[in-house]
C-alpha positions as CSV (number, residue, x, y, z in Angstrom):
1,M,0.0,0.0,0.0
2,K,1.1,3.5,-0.7
3,A,1.0,6.4,1.7
4,L,-2.1,7.8,0.0
5,D,-3.9,4.4,0.4
6,Y,-3.2,4.5,4.2
7,L,-4.4,8.1,4.3
8,L,-7.6,7.3,2.4
9,C,-8.3,4.2,4.6
10,A,-7.7,6.3,7.8
11,G,-10.0,9.0,6.5
12,F,-12.7,6.5,5.8
13,A,-12.2,5.0,9.4
14,V,-13.0,8.5,10.7
15,A,-15.9,9.1,8.3
16,L,-17.7,6.0,9.6
17,P,-18.2,7.2,13.2
18,I,-19.1,10.6,12.0
19,G,-22.0,8.9,10.1
20,Q,-23.0,7.1,13.3
21,L,-23.0,10.4,15.2
22,L,-25.2,11.9,12.5
23,F,-27.7,9.0,12.9
24,K,-27.7,9.5,16.7
25,W,-28.4,13.2,16.2
26,A,-31.2,12.3,13.8
27,A,-32.7,9.9,16.4
28,L,-32.6,12.6,19.1
29,Y,-34.2,15.1,16.6
30,Q,-36.8,12.6,15.6
31,A,-38.0,12.4,19.2
32,Q,-38.8,16.1,19.2
33,L,-41.0,16.0,16.1
34,A,-44.7,15.6,16.2
35,G,-47.0,13.7,13.8
36,P,-47.2,10.4,12.1
37,M,-43.9,8.6,11.4
38,P,-43.8,9.3,7.6
39,W,-44.3,13.0,8.2
40,K,-41.6,13.0,10.9
41,L,-39.1,11.2,8.7
42,L,-39.7,13.7,5.9
43,R,-38.9,16.6,8.3
44,N,-35.9,14.9,9.9
45,F,-33.1,16.9,8.2
46,P,-30.3,15.4,10.3
47,L,-31.5,12.0,9.0
48,M,-31.3,13.2,5.4
49,G,-27.8,14.5,6.2
50,A,-26.8,11.1,7.6
51,F,-28.0,9.4,4.4
52,G,-26.1,11.9,2.3
53,W,-23.0,11.3,4.3
54,Y,-23.2,7.6,3.9
55,G,-23.8,8.0,0.2
56,L,-20.6,10.1,-0.1
57,T,-18.6,7.7,2.1
58,A,-19.8,4.7,-0.1
59,L,-18.2,6.5,-3.1
60,V,-15.0,7.0,-1.2
61,W,-15.1,3.3,-0.1
62,F,-15.5,2.3,-3.8
63,Y,-12.5,4.4,-4.7
64,I,-10.4,2.9,-1.9
65,L,-11.3,-0.6,-3.2
66,T,-10.0,0.3,-6.6
67,R,-6.6,0.9,-5.0
68,T,-6.4,-1.4,-2.0
69,P,-7.2,-5.1,-1.2
70,L,-10.5,-5.4,0.6
71,S,-8.9,-7.5,3.4
72,T,-6.5,-4.6,4.2
73,A,-8.9,-1.7,3.7
74,Y,-11.6,-3.3,5.8
75,A,-9.2,-3.7,8.7
76,F,-9.3,0.0,9.1
77,S,-13.0,-0.2,10.0
78,I,-11.7,-1.5,13.4
79,L,-10.4,2.0,14.0
80,G,-13.7,3.6,13.1
81,S,-15.6,1.2,15.4
82,A,-13.3,2.1,18.2
83,L,-14.0,5.8,17.7
84,V,-17.8,5.5,17.9
85,P,-18.1,4.9,21.7
86,L,-15.4,7.5,22.4
87,M,-17.2,10.1,20.3
88,A,-20.6,9.1,21.9
89,W,-19.1,9.6,25.3
90,V,-17.6,13.0,24.5
91,I,-20.5,14.4,22.4
92,F,-23.6,12.8,23.8
93,K,-22.4,12.1,27.3
94,E,-23.1,8.4,27.0
95,P,-21.7,6.2,29.7
96,A,-18.3,4.5,29.2
97,S,-16.1,2.3,31.4
98,W,-12.6,1.1,31.6
99,K,-13.8,-2.1,30.0
100,F,-14.5,-0.2,26.8
101,A,-10.9,1.1,26.8
102,V,-9.5,-2.4,27.3
103,G,-11.7,-3.9,24.6
104,Y,-10.8,-1.2,22.1
105,G,-7.1,-1.5,23.1
106,L,-7.4,-5.2,22.1
107,M,-9.0,-4.2,18.8
108,L,-6.2,-1.8,18.1
109,A,-3.7,-4.5,18.8
110,G,-5.5,-6.8,16.4
111,F,-5.5,-4.0,13.7
112,L,-1.7,-3.7,14.1
113,V,-1.3,-7.4,13.7
114,I,-3.4,-7.4,10.6
115,L,-1.3,-4.6,9.0
116,Q,1.9,-6.5,9.8
117,A,0.5,-9.7,8.3
118,R,-0.1,-8.0,4.9
119,P,2.4,-8.6,2.2
120,S,4.2,-5.4,1.0
């Protein structure tokens, strides 16, 4: 992998949790809307933004896969998964514990092992 490939994969790993935060924001916004569900969905602009974000990230993912093996690129999703609870704790004040830190530390170790296992 070239440096640009690592950069693209790392950017994608950050884009995924941003999408999750947008969906959480949309869920909180949805609770404030009145009316039947279809009408609430049509007025949930954060939800539309989340869908747009995922559409954009899908295009980036496609571009990444034209340059990088899936098995390597997908390993970067571990990093994104680790960021979701951290961002939820910081932004939405959701509870977290030391067990989260240990679990995600193990995930990060697994990610590093995967990258080392890849042929050059």
